[in-house]
C-alpha positions in Angstrom: 124.0 98.1 116.8 121.1 100.3 115.7 119.0 100.5 112.7 119.7 100.7 109.0 121.2 98.1 106.6 124.2 95.9 106.7 125.2 94.4 103.3 127.2 91.1 102.8 127.3 87.7 104.4 127.5 87.5 108.2 128.6 84.7 110.5 127.1 85.7 113.8 128.8 84.0 116.7 128.1 86.9 119.2 125.1 89.3 119.3 123.5 91.5 116.7 121.4 94.3 118.1 118.8 96.2 116.1 116.6 99.0 117.3 113.0 98.3 117.8 110.4 97.3 118.6 108.8 99.2 115.7 109.1 97.7 112.2 110.6 101.0 110.9 113.3 100.9 113.6 114.9 97.6 112.5 118.3 96.5 111.4 118.1 94.9 107.9 120.7 92.2 107.0 120.8 91.9 103.2 123.4 89.1 103.0 123.1 85.5 104.0 123.3 85.2 107.8 124.4 82.1 109.7 126.1 81.3 113.1 125.1 80.5 116.6 124.8 84.1 117.8 121.8 85.8 119.4 119.7 88.8 118.3 118.1 91.6 120.1 115.9 94.4 119.0 114.2 94.0 115.6 116.2 92.2 112.9 115.0 91.8 109.3 116.6 89.1 107.2 116.4 90.0 103.5 119.4 88.0 102.2 118.7 84.6 103.8 119.0 83.1 107.3 120.5 79.7 108.2 120.4 79.4 112.0 123.5 77.9 113.6 126.3 76.0 111.9 124.4 72.8 112.6 121.0 72.4 114.4 120.7 75.1 117.1 118.2 77.2 119.0 118.4 80.8 117.9 117.1 83.4 120.4 116.1 86.9 119.7 113.4 89.6 120.3 111.7 90.4 117.0 112.5 88.7 113.7 111.3 89.7 110.2 111.9 87.0 107.6 111.8 88.5 104.1 113.9 86.0 102.1 114.9 82.3 102.6 114.8 80.8 106.1 116.7 77.5 106.1 115.7 75.0 108.8 117.7 71.8 109.3 115.9 68.7 110.4 118.0 65.8 111.7 115.9 64.5 114.6 113.2 65.4 117.1 115.3 67.3 119.7 115.3 71.1 119.2 118.8 72.6 119.2 120.6 69.3 119.1 118.8 67.7 116.1 116.7 70.4 114.5 116.7 74.2 114.3 114.4 76.2 116.4 113.9 80.0 116.5 112.6 81.5 119.8 111.5 85.1 119.7 110.6 86.9 122.9 108.6 89.3 120.8 107.3 88.7 117.3 108.2 86.7 114.2 107.0 88.2 110.9 106.9 85.5 108.2 107.5 86.1 104.6 109.8 84.9 101.8 110.6 81.2 101.6 110.9 78.5 104.2 113.3 75.8 103.1 113.4 72.6 105.1 116.5 70.5 104.8 116.9 66.9 106.0 120.4 66.3 107.5 122.3 63.4 108.9 120.4 60.8 106.9 117.3 61.6 109.0 114.2 59.6 108.1 111.1 61.5 109.2 108.3 59.1 110.1 104.5 59.9 110.3 103.6 61.4 113.7 107.0 63.2 114.0 106.5 66.9 115.0 108.9 69.8 115.1 108.2 73.2 116.6 110.4 75.4 114.5 109.4 78.9 115.6 108.1 80.0 119.0 107.2 83.6 119.5 104.9 85.8 121.6 103.2 86.6 118.2 103.6 85.1 114.8 102.3 87.2 112.0 101.9 86.6 108.3 102.8 83.5 106.3 105.7 82.3 104.2 105.2 83.0 100.5 106.6 79.6 99.6 107.6 76.5 101.5 110.1 74.0 100.1 109.6 70.6 101.7 112.1 67.8 101.2 110.8 64.5 99.7 109.8 61.8 102.1 109.4 58.1 101.4 106.2 56.1 101.2 104.1 59.0 100.1 104.4 60.7 103.5 104.4 64.5 103.5 105.1 67.5 105.8 102.3 69.7 107.0 103.0 73.2 108.4 100.6 74.6 110.9 100.6 77.9 112.7 99.1 77.8 116.2 97.9 81.1 117.5 97.6 81.0 121.2 95.8 84.0 122.6 97.0 83.5 126.2 100.7 82.8 125.6 103.2 81.9 122.9 102.4 81.2 119.2 104.0 78.2 117.5 104.9 77.2 114.0 104.7 73.4 114.0 105.8 71.0 111.3 104.4 67.5 111.3 105.0 64.4 109.2 101.6 63.1 108.0 100.3 60.3 105.8 98.2 62.2 103.2 94.7 60.8 102.5 94.3 60.1 98.8 91.4 61.9 97.1 89.7 58.6 96.3 89.4 57.8 100.1 87.9 61.3 100.6 85.4 60.6 97.8 84.5 57.2 99.2 84.0 58.5 102.7 81.9 61.4 101.5 79.7 58.8 99.6 79.3 56.6 102.7 78.4 59.7 104.8 75.9 60.7 102.2 74.2 57.2 102.3 74.2 57.1 106.1 72.6 60.6 106.2 69.9 59.7 103.8 69.1 56.5 105.8 69.0 58.5 109.0 66.7 61.1 107.5 64.3 58.4 106.2 64.2 56.8 109.7 63.4 60.1 111.3 60.4 60.8 109.1 
């Protein structure tokens, strides 16, 4: 409990409390942290964080992600099938977000996962490692800043539109615009 630094790997199945809410008053965990425990105060993860022992909902006040955040995706239900982090305060993003498919999960287009909920989400991950999906599908990460409530970090499975389709549609729009401009004159 308090502020400062704790070195070494931690399996949190209870509660870890850091001071806060100010960034300088945080507890920094420099080893890899896992487990189903809760967090209060301001906690900085600088050695890696893997919520739960399988998919879980991890609750806390203020999180600072400075290294690798590992999120498991095994289905659409938060806590039971995919990891979710819920911060009653802020979540400061940095380091690497590493998404891992588990339980032979096949993510299909249209699937969405809210992986972080916070009163305020600040910053961005320096790097995002997406798992490979079949049929050319891809993951898209989107931060939703909501001025009247909670912010969300949403992950969606999308079908990317090839550059050739964009070029074709731009050409069609150009032709239609020219025809419309001629008709207006």
